[in-house]
matplotlib code that plots the C-alpha trace (Angstrom):
import matplotlib.pyplot as plt

x = [-54.7, -57.8, -56.2, -54.7, -56.6, -54.5, -54.8, -54.0, -50.8, -49.9, -49.8, -47.7, -44.8, -45.1, -44.0, -41.3, -40.0, -39.9, -37.9, -35.3, -34.7, -33.7, -31.9, -30.0, -29.2, -28.6, -25.7, -24.5, -24.0, -21.8, -19.6, -18.7, -18.1, -15.8, -14.0, -13.7, -12.3, -9.4, -9.1, -8.4, -5.2, -3.9, -1.6, -4.0, -2.5, 0.6, -2.2, -4.7, -8.2, -8.9, -6.4, -7.3, -11.3, -10.5, -7.7, -10.8, -13.3, -11.2, -10.3, -14.0, -15.7, -12.9, -13.4, -10.9, -8.3, -8.2, -7.0, -4.5, -2.8, -3.1, -1.1, 1.2, 1.8, 2.4, 5.3, 8.5, 10.7, 13.2]
y = [24.3, 21.2, 17.7, 17.0, 14.1, 10.6, 11.2, 15.3, 14.0, 11.4, 13.8, 16.3, 13.3, 13.1, 16.1, 16.1, 13.5, 15.0, 18.1, 15.8, 13.8, 16.8, 19.0, 14.9, 14.9, 18.6, 18.0, 15.2, 16.8, 19.7, 16.9, 15.0, 18.3, 19.4, 16.2, 15.8, 19.9, 18.0, 15.1, 18.2, 19.3, 15.7, 13.8, 11.1, 11.2, 9.1, 6.4, 4.5, 5.7, 1.6, 1.2, 5.6, 4.1, 0.7, 2.6, 5.8, 2.8, 0.3, 3.9, 5.0, 1.4, 1.3, 4.4, 7.0, 6.3, 2.7, 4.0, 6.2, 3.1, 1.1, 3.4, 4.4, 1.1, 0.5, 3.7, 2.1, 2.7, 5.9]
z = [39.5, 38.3, 38.8, 35.2, 33.9, 33.0, 29.1, 29.9, 31.5, 29.2, 26.5, 29.0, 29.6, 26.1, 24.8, 27.7, 26.7, 22.7, 24.5, 26.7, 23.4, 21.6, 24.3, 24.6, 20.9, 20.9, 23.4, 22.3, 18.6, 20.9, 21.7, 19.2, 17.3, 20.3, 20.2, 15.9, 16.3, 18.5, 15.7, 13.3, 15.2, 15.4, 12.7, 11.8, 7.8, 8.7, 9.3, 7.9, 7.8, 8.7, 11.8, 12.8, 13.2, 14.7, 17.2, 17.8, 18.3, 20.8, 22.8, 23.6, 24.4, 27.4, 29.6, 29.9, 32.5, 30.9, 27.7, 28.2, 31.1, 27.6, 25.4, 27.8, 28.5, 24.8, 24.4, 23.5, 27.1, 26.3]

ax = plt.figure().add_subplot(projection="3d")
ax.plot(x, y, z, "-o")
ax.set_aspect("equal")
plt.show()
């Protein structure tokens, strides 16, 4: 197989980069759809939209374990 020129290699890398970006976006969309489906099962109407957005936004900024620990600590002791 003949060696690719720099121009051909650059074009090949650009195509691979485009395909990878498409695959990342598709996967990102699937994850968001799956998480969105989880929200539909929650009784979110008991809080306002602003509070819901803020709560979800703050939880997303934390890693999962930190968010769970913070929420458990915030629950009233029974």
